[in-house]
MARSESE-279448 format. One record per residue (C-alpha): x, y, z; residue number from 1. Coordinates in Angstrom, 2 decimals, decimal comma, padded with zeros to 5 digits. Example, Ala and Ser with C-alpha at 12.3 -4.5 7.8 and 13.67 -1.06 7.14 Angstrom:
<recs>
<X=012,30 | Y=-004,50 | Z=007,80 | n=1> $
<X=013,67 | Y=-001,06 | Z=007,14 | n=2> $
</recs>
This chain:
<recs>
<X=-024,50 | Y=068,26 | Z=-038,24 | n=1> $
<X=-028,14 | Y=069,14 | Z=-037,64 | n=2> $
<X=-030,39 | Y=068,35 | Z=-034,75 | n=3> $
<X=-033,85 | Y=069,55 | Z=-033,91 | n=4> $
<X=-036,60 | Y=069,14 | Z=-031,18 | n=5> $
<X=-040,08 | Y=070,17 | Z=-030,47 | n=6> $
<X=-042,40 | Y=070,22 | Z=-027,46 | n=7> $
<X=-046,07 | Y=071,02 | Z=-026,96 | n=8> $
<X=-047,70 | Y=072,88 | Z=-024,11 | n=9> $
<X=-051,21 | Y=071,88 | Z=-023,20 | n=10> $
<X=-053,65 | Y=073,98 | Z=-021,13 | n=11> $
<X=-050,82 | Y=076,10 | Z=-019,51 | n=12> $
<X=-050,87 | Y=079,76 | Z=-019,10 | n=13> $
<X=-047,27 | Y=081,08 | Z=-018,37 | n=14> $
<X=-046,30 | Y=084,61 | Z=-017,30 | n=15> $
<X=-042,91 | Y=085,44 | Z=-018,83 | n=16> $
<X=-040,02 | Y=085,89 | Z=-016,48 | n=17> $
<X=-036,87 | Y=086,21 | Z=-018,64 | n=18> $
<X=-033,67 | Y=084,71 | Z=-017,34 | n=19> $
<X=-030,42 | Y=085,99 | Z=-018,96 | n=20> $
<X=-026,95 | Y=084,61 | Z=-018,62 | n=21> $
<X=-023,64 | Y=085,07 | Z=-020,50 | n=22> $
<X=-021,10 | Y=082,29 | Z=-021,06 | n=23> $
<X=-017,43 | Y=082,67 | Z=-021,90 | n=24> $
<X=-014,97 | Y=083,34 | Z=-023,24 | n=25> $
<X=-013,98 | Y=079,81 | Z=-022,42 | n=26> $
<X=-011,48 | Y=077,34 | Z=-024,12 | n=27> $
<X=-013,03 | Y=075,11 | Z=-026,77 | n=28> $
<X=-011,34 | Y=072,35 | Z=-028,80 | n=29> $
<X=-014,17 | Y=069,89 | Z=-029,58 | n=30> $
<X=-017,92 | Y=069,49 | Z=-029,42 | n=31> $
<X=-017,83 | Y=068,10 | Z=-025,92 | n=32> $
<X=-016,35 | Y=071,38 | Z=-024,69 | n=33> $
<X=-019,71 | Y=073,04 | Z=-025,43 | n=34> $
<X=-021,56 | Y=074,11 | Z=-022,24 | n=35> $
<X=-024,64 | Y=072,77 | Z=-023,98 | n=36> $
<X=-023,12 | Y=069,50 | Z=-025,06 | n=37> $
<X=-025,79 | Y=067,57 | Z=-023,26 | n=38> $
<X=-028,47 | Y=069,30 | Z=-025,42 | n=39> $
<X=-026,60 | Y=068,67 | Z=-028,55 | n=40> $
<X=-026,42 | Y=064,86 | Z=-027,77 | n=41> $
<X=-030,22 | Y=064,93 | Z=-027,03 | n=42> $
<X=-031,02 | Y=066,52 | Z=-030,36 | n=43> $
<X=-032,25 | Y=069,65 | Z=-028,84 | n=44> $
<X=-029,96 | Y=072,01 | Z=-030,68 | n=45> $
<X=-028,56 | Y=072,74 | Z=-034,02 | n=46> $
<X=-024,73 | Y=072,67 | Z=-034,25 | n=47> $
<X=-023,21 | Y=074,09 | Z=-037,48 | n=48> $
<X=-019,67 | Y=072,89 | Z=-037,67 | n=49> $
<X=-019,21 | Y=074,10 | Z=-041,44 | n=50> $
<X=-017,76 | Y=070,75 | Z=-042,33 | n=51> $
<X=-020,09 | Y=070,11 | Z=-045,21 | n=52> $
<X=-018,73 | Y=073,43 | Z=-046,71 | n=53> $
<X=-021,88 | Y=075,60 | Z=-046,13 | n=54> $
<X=-023,75 | Y=077,55 | Z=-043,45 | n=55> $
<X=-027,06 | Y=075,64 | Z=-043,85 | n=56> $
<X=-028,62 | Y=074,77 | Z=-040,57 | n=57> $
<X=-032,21 | Y=075,90 | Z=-040,43 | n=58> $
<X=-033,33 | Y=079,20 | Z=-039,00 | n=59> $
<X=-030,16 | Y=081,24 | Z=-039,27 | n=60> $
<X=-028,46 | Y=083,62 | Z=-041,63 | n=61> $
<X=-025,16 | Y=085,58 | Z=-041,60 | n=62> $
<X=-024,74 | Y=089,14 | Z=-042,50 | n=63> $
<X=-021,45 | Y=088,64 | Z=-044,28 | n=64> $
<X=-018,85 | Y=085,88 | Z=-044,61 | n=65> $
<X=-018,40 | Y=082,45 | Z=-046,08 | n=66> $
<X=-017,10 | Y=079,00 | Z=-045,28 | n=67> $
<X=-013,41 | Y=078,31 | Z=-046,10 | n=68> $
<X=-012,00 | Y=074,93 | Z=-046,59 | n=69> $
<X=-008,76 | Y=073,27 | Z=-045,32 | n=70> $
<X=-005,66 | Y=075,33 | Z=-045,92 | n=71> $
<X=-002,60 | Y=076,85 | Z=-044,51 | n=72> $
<X=-004,43 | Y=079,77 | Z=-042,84 | n=73> $
<X=-007,63 | Y=077,96 | Z=-041,96 | n=74> $
<X=-008,52 | Y=077,79 | Z=-038,21 | n=75> $
<X=-011,24 | Y=075,28 | Z=-037,59 | n=76> $
<X=-012,23 | Y=073,81 | Z=-034,19 | n=77> $
<X=-009,45 | Y=071,42 | Z=-033,45 | n=78> $
<X=-011,46 | Y=068,25 | Z=-033,09 | n=79> $
<X=-013,23 | Y=068,73 | Z=-036,53 | n=80> $
<X=-010,47 | Y=066,83 | Z=-038,32 | n=81> $
<X=-010,60 | Y=063,83 | Z=-035,92 | n=82> $
<X=-007,54 | Y=064,84 | Z=-033,79 | n=83> $
<X=-006,92 | Y=067,10 | Z=-030,93 | n=84> $
<X=-003,40 | Y=068,18 | Z=-031,90 | n=85> $
<X=-003,32 | Y=071,91 | Z=-031,74 | n=86> $
<X=-003,85 | Y=072,28 | Z=-035,40 | n=87> $
<X=-007,15 | Y=073,46 | Z=-037,09 | n=88> $
<X=-005,89 | Y=073,70 | Z=-040,68 | n=89> $
<X=-007,53 | Y=070,50 | Z=-041,82 | n=90> $
<X=-011,05 | Y=071,50 | Z=-040,97 | n=91> $
<X=-013,46 | Y=074,28 | Z=-042,13 | n=92> $
<X=-014,47 | Y=077,65 | Z=-040,53 | n=93> $
<X=-016,54 | Y=080,64 | Z=-041,30 | n=94> $
<X=-014,63 | Y=083,71 | Z=-042,32 | n=95> $
<X=-014,94 | Y=087,57 | Z=-042,90 | n=96> $
<X=-012,11 | Y=089,78 | Z=-043,91 | n=97> $
<X=-013,72 | Y=092,72 | Z=-042,00 | n=98> $
<X=-013,13 | Y=091,89 | Z=-038,36 | n=99> $
<X=-014,09 | Y=095,32 | Z=-037,10 | n=100> $
<X=-017,61 | Y=095,26 | Z=-038,50 | n=101> $
<X=-017,76 | Y=091,58 | Z=-037,74 | n=102> $
<X=-020,53 | Y=088,97 | Z=-038,50 | n=103> $
<X=-024,14 | Y=089,05 | Z=-037,26 | n=104> $
<X=-026,13 | Y=085,77 | Z=-037,13 | n=105> $
<X=-029,86 | Y=086,32 | Z=-037,21 | n=106> $
<X=-032,19 | Y=083,63 | Z=-036,02 | n=107> $
<X=-035,81 | Y=082,90 | Z=-037,22 | n=108> $
<X=-038,60 | Y=081,93 | Z=-035,07 | n=109> $
<X=-039,88 | Y=079,45 | Z=-037,77 | n=110> $
<X=-037,47 | Y=076,72 | Z=-036,58 | n=111> $
<X=-039,05 | Y=075,76 | Z=-033,35 | n=112> $
<X=-042,01 | Y=078,13 | Z=-033,38 | n=113> $
<X=-039,99 | Y=080,47 | Z=-031,14 | n=114> $
<X=-036,63 | Y=082,08 | Z=-031,19 | n=115> $
<X=-033,73 | Y=080,15 | Z=-029,64 | n=116> $
<X=-033,15 | Y=080,60 | Z=-025,90 | n=117> $
<X=-029,39 | Y=079,61 | Z=-026,33 | n=118> $
<X=-027,02 | Y=080,83 | Z=-028,95 | n=119> $
<X=-023,19 | Y=080,84 | Z=-029,18 | n=120> $
<X=-020,18 | Y=080,20 | Z=-031,29 | n=121> $
<X=-016,49 | Y=079,55 | Z=-031,16 | n=122> $
<X=-014,00 | Y=082,43 | Z=-032,02 | n=123> $
<X=-011,05 | Y=080,51 | Z=-033,68 | n=124> $
<X=-008,90 | Y=083,41 | Z=-035,15 | n=125> $
<X=-008,49 | Y=087,15 | Z=-035,46 | n=126> $
<X=-006,10 | Y=089,94 | Z=-035,23 | n=127> $
<X=-002,98 | Y=089,29 | Z=-033,12 | n=128> $
<X=-003,43 | Y=090,80 | Z=-029,62 | n=129> $
<X=-006,80 | Y=092,11 | Z=-030,47 | n=130> $
<X=-009,94 | Y=092,40 | Z=-028,44 | n=131> $
<X=-013,10 | Y=090,22 | Z=-029,27 | n=132> $
<X=-016,53 | Y=091,54 | Z=-028,66 | n=133> $
<X=-019,54 | Y=089,40 | Z=-028,53 | n=134> $
<X=-023,19 | Y=090,81 | Z=-028,27 | n=135> $
<X=-026,57 | Y=089,18 | Z=-028,05 | n=136> $
<X=-029,86 | Y=090,80 | Z=-028,98 | n=137> $
<X=-033,57 | Y=089,97 | Z=-028,24 | n=138> $
<X=-036,21 | Y=089,55 | Z=-030,79 | n=139> $
<X=-036,78 | Y=093,19 | Z=-030,96 | n=140> $
<X=-033,17 | Y=094,05 | Z=-031,47 | n=141> $
<X=-032,48 | Y=095,26 | Z=-028,01 | n=142> $
<X=-029,04 | Y=094,42 | Z=-026,64 | n=143> $
<X=-028,90 | Y=091,70 | Z=-023,97 | n=144> $
<X=-025,31 | Y=092,52 | Z=-023,11 | n=145> $
<X=-021,74 | Y=092,40 | Z=-024,29 | n=146> $
<X=-018,87 | Y=089,87 | Z=-023,46 | n=147> $
<X=-015,21 | Y=090,89 | Z=-024,37 | n=148> $
<X=-012,08 | Y=088,77 | Z=-024,47 | n=149> $
<X=-008,37 | Y=089,26 | Z=-025,21 | n=150> $
<X=-007,12 | Y=085,90 | Z=-026,10 | n=151> $
<X=-005,77 | Y=086,26 | Z=-029,62 | n=152> $
<X=-002,39 | Y=084,49 | Z=-030,07 | n=153> $
<X=000,67 | Y=085,22 | Z=-032,13 | n=154> $
<X=000,01 | Y=083,53 | Z=-035,41 | n=155> $
<X=-002,53 | Y=082,67 | Z=-038,19 | n=156> $
<X=-001,42 | Y=079,07 | Z=-038,89 | n=157> $
<X=-004,33 | Y=077,14 | Z=-037,40 | n=158> $
<X=-003,30 | Y=077,34 | Z=-033,78 | n=159> $
<X=-006,18 | Y=076,13 | Z=-031,54 | n=160> $
<X=-005,07 | Y=076,89 | Z=-027,94 | n=161> $
<X=-006,51 | Y=080,38 | Z=-028,25 | n=162> $
<X=-009,96 | Y=079,27 | Z=-029,43 | n=163> $
<X=-012,83 | Y=080,49 | Z=-027,24 | n=164> $
<X=-016,47 | Y=079,84 | Z=-026,83 | n=165> $
<X=-018,98 | Y=082,90 | Z=-026,44 | n=166> $
<X=-022,63 | Y=082,33 | Z=-025,64 | n=167> $
<X=-025,79 | Y=083,75 | Z=-024,31 | n=168> $
<X=-028,94 | Y=082,27 | Z=-022,69 | n=169> $
<X=-032,12 | Y=084,16 | Z=-022,68 | n=170> $
<X=-035,41 | Y=082,37 | Z=-022,27 | n=171> $
<X=-037,23 | Y=085,29 | Z=-023,72 | n=172> $
<X=-035,68 | Y=084,48 | Z=-027,05 | n=173> $
<X=-032,43 | Y=085,50 | Z=-028,88 | n=174> $
<X=-033,01 | Y=087,29 | Z=-032,15 | n=175> $
<X=-029,30 | Y=087,64 | Z=-033,25 | n=176> $
<X=-025,67 | Y=087,57 | Z=-032,02 | n=177> $
<X=-022,86 | Y=089,48 | Z=-033,17 | n=178> $
<X=-019,02 | Y=088,93 | Z=-032,94 | n=179> $
<X=-016,32 | Y=091,40 | Z=-034,02 | n=180> $
<X=-012,87 | Y=092,51 | Z=-033,00 | n=181> $
<X=-010,40 | Y=095,32 | Z=-032,97 | n=182> $
<X=-008,07 | Y=096,23 | Z=-034,59 | n=183> $
<X=-008,64 | Y=095,55 | Z=-038,20 | n=184> $
<X=-008,05 | Y=092,08 | Z=-039,84 | n=185> $
<X=-009,93 | Y=088,86 | Z=-040,69 | n=186> $
<X=-012,13 | Y=087,02 | Z=-038,22 | n=187> $
<X=-012,85 | Y=083,30 | Z=-038,20 | n=188> $
<X=-015,55 | Y=081,51 | Z=-036,17 | n=189> $
<X=-016,79 | Y=077,92 | Z=-035,94 | n=190> $
<X=-019,28 | Y=075,70 | Z=-034,14 | n=191> $
<X=-022,28 | Y=078,02 | Z=-034,28 | n=192> $
<X=-024,82 | Y=076,37 | Z=-031,98 | n=193> $
<X=-028,45 | Y=077,41 | Z=-031,02 | n=194> $
<X=-031,63 | Y=076,00 | Z=-029,66 | n=195> $
<X=-034,82 | Y=076,55 | Z=-027,68 | n=196> $
<X=-034,79 | Y=074,84 | Z=-024,34 | n=197> $
<X=-037,46 | Y=075,56 | Z=-021,72 | n=198> $
<X=-036,19 | Y=076,86 | Z=-018,41 | n=199> $
<X=-036,61 | Y=074,36 | Z=-015,38 | n=200> $
<X=-039,27 | Y=076,54 | Z=-014,03 | n=201> $
<X=-041,18 | Y=076,51 | Z=-017,23 | n=202> $
<X=-040,86 | Y=072,73 | Z=-017,34 | n=203> $
<X=-042,19 | Y=072,44 | Z=-013,91 | n=204> $
<X=-045,27 | Y=074,65 | Z=-014,73 | n=205> $
<X=-045,73 | Y=072,56 | Z=-017,92 | n=206> $
<X=-045,65 | Y=069,35 | Z=-015,75 | n=207> $
<X=-048,30 | Y=070,82 | Z=-013,39 | n=208> $
<X=-050,54 | Y=071,85 | Z=-016,24 | n=209> $
<X=-050,39 | Y=068,45 | Z=-017,77 | n=210> $
<X=-051,02 | Y=066,75 | Z=-014,52 | n=211> $
<X=-054,07 | Y=068,85 | Z=-014,00 | n=212> $
<X=-055,37 | Y=068,12 | Z=-017,48 | n=213> $
<X=-054,89 | Y=064,36 | Z=-016,84 | n=214> $
<X=-056,71 | Y=064,68 | Z=-013,54 | n=215> $
<X=-059,70 | Y=066,46 | Z=-015,10 | n=216> $
<X=-059,94 | Y=063,77 | Z=-017,72 | n=217> $
<X=-059,99 | Y=061,10 | Z=-015,10 | n=218> $
<X=-062,66 | Y=062,78 | Z=-013,12 | n=219> $
<X=-064,79 | Y=063,15 | Z=-016,32 | n=220> $
<X=-064,40 | Y=059,44 | Z=-017,08 | n=221> $
<X=-065,49 | Y=058,32 | Z=-013,59 | n=222> $
</recs>
């Protein structure tokens, strides 16, 4: 499932004031549980739900791992098979066998002409009673912060009540996100989502700039 958007800034000079916020871990069973669901519906984001069997949304690459299909140990986001029934075995997810080292998803500025301002994913399975660690980085590789969670359940048979969304917002641009867990064991994620959304203050300045440009054009035409 792939969405994109673009916007153009005309005659506006904006001094950067970077806003940063962390989200999660919070329960997630379907796309509508995303804190950014409104952006997904408006075509402002990419959502990679792995259901075509590949990680292939534009502008992102994974350090390790692969998509796995339906099976007895698969743990997809619950709603991907069309039913919210506590069972993720009929969908697809992204898996690495080395949960300690984890997975880093790196973003490209080529998708929107800038790095995404929002990026997140859903942890769907990992080591029983383990600790999950999610970290976001800016475009220079500097850490924006870490979120931790301890929500792993007691089984590996597609249970979805333990699934959690982790995300970060940074309007200075997110270069990558990393998720891993301790102790050792496999790690599954799903519903990778990312996009570039102007902050409200940025949109206000854009509106003022465009209004000023329109006013100048009206004066010239009089």
